[in-house]
Every structure is written in C-alpha cells, then in structure tokens.
VOBA-1610 file (N, C-alpha, C; in pm, whole numbers, padded with zeros to 5 digits, always signed):
BEGIN
Unk+00085-00120+00001Unk-00001+00003-00002Unk+00091+00119-00003Unk+00058+00220-00087Unk+00130+00345-00095Unk+00033+00456-00062Unk+00081+00555+00011Unk+00001+00668+00049Unk+00070+00801+00032Unk-00010+00901+00011Unk+00037+01041+00008Unk-00064+01124+00086Unk-00010+01225+00159Unk-00100+01326+00220Unk-00130+01429+00111Unk-00258+01482+00120Unk-00299+01586+00022Unk-00323+01714+00107Unk-00262+01830+00068Unk-00283+01940+00135Unk-00348+02051+00041Unk-00431+02130+00107Unk-00491+02240+00033Unk-00450+02368+00115Unk-00381+02457+00039Unk-00331+02580+00104Unk-00267+02551+00231Unk-00172+02455+00237Unk-00095+02411+00351Unk-00172+02354+00465Unk-00300+02317+00444Unk-00375+02252+00544Unk-00392+02104+00497Unk-00375+02006+00589Unk-00388+01869+00542Unk-00536+01846+00516Unk-00560+01814+00392Unk-00700+01795+00352Unk-00736+01639+00348Unk-00645+01556+00330Unk-00684+01414+00325Unk-00568+01324+00290Unk-00604+01196+00266Unk-00504+01094+00228Unk-00542+01025+00099Unk-00443+01012+00012Unk-00466+00937-00113Unk-00392+00804-00097Unk-00461+00695-00123Unk-00400+00560-00108Unk-00415+00477-00228Unk-00312+00404-00263Unk-00317+00301-00362Unk-00305+00173-00292Unk-00397+00079-00309Unk-00388-00053-00243Unk-00275-00133-00298Unk-00242-00240-00227Unk-00123-00319-00262Unk-00122-00366-00405Unk-00234-00406-00459Unk-00239-00459-00596Unk-00234-00348-00703Unk-00255-00227-00662Unk-00252-00114-00750Unk-00373-00107-00836Unk-00483-00178-00790Unk-00605-00183-00871Unk-00720-00104-00801Unk-00689-00037-00695Unk-00793+00041-00631Unk-00727+00164-00561Unk-00784+00280-00577Unk-00735+00401-00521Unk-00850+00459-00433Unk-00806+00522-00322Unk-00907+00586-00228Unk-00854+00726-00200Unk-00947+00813-00185Unk-00910+00943-00133Unk-01014+00967-00018Unk-00958+00999+00096Unk-01043+01027+00216Unk-01002+01157+00275Unk-01108+01245+00292Unk-01085+01373+00349Unk-01048+01353+00501Unk-00957+01438+00550Unk-00928+01446+00696Unk-01046+01502+00769Unk-01080+01446+00881Unk-01202+01490+00954Unk-01182+01632+01004Unk-01062+01671+01037Unk-01035+01813+01074Unk-01062+01905+00961Unk-01024+01869+00835Unk-01047+01953+00723Unk-01194+01960+00694Unk-01271+01848+00710Unk-01407+01846+00683Unk-01481+01951+00776Unk-01432+01973+00895Unk-01499+02060+00986Unk-01472+02209+00958Unk-01385+02236+00865Unk-01353+02378+00832Unk-01447+02421+00719Unk-01436+02554+00694Unk-01516+02609+00582Unk-01436+02610+00455Unk-01317+02550+00459Unk-01224+02542+00343Unk-01297+02465+00230Unk-01263+02499+00108Unk-01327+02433-00004Unk-01278+02292-00030Unk-01346+02215-00110Unk-01302+02083-00155Unk-01173+02101-00228Unk-01098+02003-00245Unk-00975+02003-00323Unk-01007+02011-00474Unk-01127+01968-00508Unk-01167+01965-00652Unk-01322+01959-00657Unk-01379+02010-00762Unk-01523+01996-00782Unk-01561+01850-00805Unk-01467+01771-00857Unk-01490+01631-00880Unk-01473+01548-00745Unk-01425+01605-00642Unk-01408+01537-00512Unk-01465+01624-00407Unk-01595+01649-00402Unk-01657+01737-00303Unk-01638+01682-00160Unk-01629+01771-00063Unk-01610+01733+00071Unk-01724+01634+00117Unk-01685+01526+00183Unk-01772+01430+00236Unk-01701+01337+00329Unk-01770+01272+00419Unk-01707+01183+00518Unk-01669+01048+00454Unk-01747+01004+00359Unk-01722+00873+00290Unk-01600+00889+00199Unk-01520+00781+00196Unk-01404+00780+00109Unk-01446+00770-00038Unk-01367+00826-00131Unk-01384+00804-00264Unk-01303+00689-00310Unk-01359+00604-00397Unk-01285+00480-00439Unk-01295+00477-00592Unk-01192+00434-00658Unk-01185+00420-00798Unk-01079+00314-00838Unk-01104+00249-00949Unk-01004+00154-00992Unk-00885+00215-01066Unk-00903+00337-01095Unk-00788+00416-01160Unk-00759+00542-01069Unk-00640+00589-01077Unk-00600+00707-01010Unk-00688+00816-01050Unk-00746+00890-00961Unk-00840+00994-00991Unk-00784+01096-01088Unk-00860+01132-01193Unk-00805+01226-01291Unk-00754+01360-01232Unk-00807+01407-01123Unk-00761+01523-01056Unk-00618+01513-01025Unk-00571+01397-00982Unk-00433+01375-00938Unk-00343+01347-01064Unk-00392+01272-01157Unk-00317+01246-01275Unk-00285+01381-01354Unk-00374+01467-01344Unk-00360+01600-01408Unk-00253+01687-01341Unk-00208+01644-01222Unk-00095+01717-01157Unk+00041+01675-01205Unk+00041+01562-01279Unk+00173+01509-01332Unk+00225+01571-01451Unk+00352+01570-01469Unk+00413+01624-01598Unk+00367+01535-01716Unk+00375+01593-01835Unk+00330+01516-01953Unk+00441+01516-02061Unk+00425+01431-02157Unk+00507+01429-02274Unk+00651+01408-02244Unk+00737+01481-02308Unk+00886+01458-02295Unk+00930+01484-02150Unk+00866+01572-02075Unk+00906+01590-01941Unk+00877+01465-01854Unk+00761+01404-01880Unk+00732+01279-01802Unk+00831+01170-01841Unk+00858+01153-01973Unk+00949+01053-02015Unk+01088+01073-01954Unk+01137+01196-01955Unk+01267+01225-01903Unk+01277+01198-01751Unk+01169+01245-01677Unk+01163+01224-01532Unk+01162+01071-01498Unk+01073+01003-01573Unk+01058+00856-01545Unk+01190+00785-01576Unk+01248+00820-01686Unk+01377+00754-01727Unk+01480+00780-01615Unk+01494+00908-01571Unk+01600+00938-01476Unk+01579+00877-01338Unk+01444+00862-01301Unk+01415+00809-01171Unk+01381+00661-01177Unk+01391+00598-01298Unk+01355+00460-01318Unk+01213+00424-01272Unk+01124+00502-01318Unk+00980+00479-01284Unk+00909+00444-01411Unk+00825+00348-01415Unk+00747+00308-01531Unk+00652+00430-01561Unk+00650+00469-01687Unk+00570+00585-01729Unk+00417+00563-01696Unk+00376+00437-01682Unk+00232+00410-01656Unk+00205+00398-01504Unk+00312+00410-01421Unk+00298+00414-01279Unk+00268+00551-01227Unk+00145+00596-01244Unk+00110+00730-01214Unk+00131+00763-01060Unk+00092+00659-00984Unk+00108+00683-00836Unk+00257+00697-00803Unk+00335+00613-00857Unk+00483+00621-00838Unk+00543+00756-00878Unk+00490+00802-00988Unk+00544+00935-01035Unk+00492+01043-00943Unk+00366+01033-00894Unk+00314+01127-00798Unk+00397+01126-00674Unk+00434+01006-00630Unk+00530+00998-00509Unk+00660+01070-00535Unk+00717+01044-00652Unk+00845+01107-00691Unk+00828+01258-00692Unk+00716+01310-00734Unk+00695+01450-00742Unk+00647+01516-00607Unk+00614+01428-00515Unk+00564+01478-00385Unk+00667+01569-00319Unk+00618+01661-00237Unk+00696+01755-00161Unk+00773+01853-00254Unk+00736+01852-00383Unk+00790+01949-00481Unk+00693+02063-00493Unk+00730+02159-00579Unk+00642+02272-00599Unk+00539+02243-00705Unk+00408+02229-00677Unk+00309+02209-00771Unk+00244+02350-00802Unk+00180+02352-00919Unk+00102+02476-00950Unk-00033+02457-00880Unk-00075+02572-00812Unk-00207+02572-00745Unk-00198+02549-00602Unk-00321+02540-00541Unk-00331+02531-00394Unk-00312+02393-00344Unk-00329+02289-00428Unk-00324+02151-00381Unk-00180+02100-00395Unk-00131+02037-00295Unk+00004+01977-00288Unk-00010+01834-00240Unk+00082+01748-00283Unk+00092+01612-00223Unk+00222+01608-00150Unk+00218+01538-00039Unk+00343+01527+00039Unk+00353+01376+00089Unk+00471+01331+00098Unk+00504+01196+00145Unk+00454+01179+00286Unk+00406+01056+00317Unk+00371+01025+00451Unk+00499+00990+00526Unk+00499+00988+00658Unk+00622+00960+00732Unk+00665+00815+00713Unk+00582+00731+00656Unk+00621+00591+00632Unk+00706+00577+00511Unk+00716+00679+00423Unk+00793+00675+00299Unk+00938+00699+00323
//
C-alpha cells in the first residue's frame, strides 16, 4: 500500500491511497479539514465523510503530473514506469506544484 498526504493551502485535506495490488485508489478527507469552511480540493471530489474509491488514479491527481517529454525524462532518470502514475506522484511529492493543492509523502515513505 502506498499513500500520500494531500494538502490544500498548507492544510492537510486528506489521504490518497493506492492498495497493494494497484487496482484500487481511495481518497479520504481528513476529519479536521471537513470541519472547516475550506473548499473541496476539486469539484470532482466534493467534501464528504465517505471515502472516494476508484479502480484508476483519480483524474484530478493524474492532471498534476508532468506530460510528454518531461514525463519521459523524469521517469527515465528516476527509473519509474511511465504508466505508474502513483509512483510518479510519489516522486513529485514535496515538490512545488502549481495551485493550492500539494501532495506530500507520509512519514512511512
């Protein structure tokens, strides 16, 4: 199982998880974030207590990744499969993303 913390404007908004087989992804809002008036991280992931589940990495998160030649170059240099979107997201974690949403490594990584 691989996990990343998701932050919105430097406040922990939730946890993104890939299960061990890599065939299910969940995003769960942090209960403290739910109690604030802060917005959802995305219109496609509105704030709610129930976890979001999907067999593919949520498009909101894949859209945070580099594309084209940049993706190929990064994947080649870090030895990450170009189709391992979660692995690439982990590699990009703690870096400077565009926008209010950031992903950060968990303390287990």
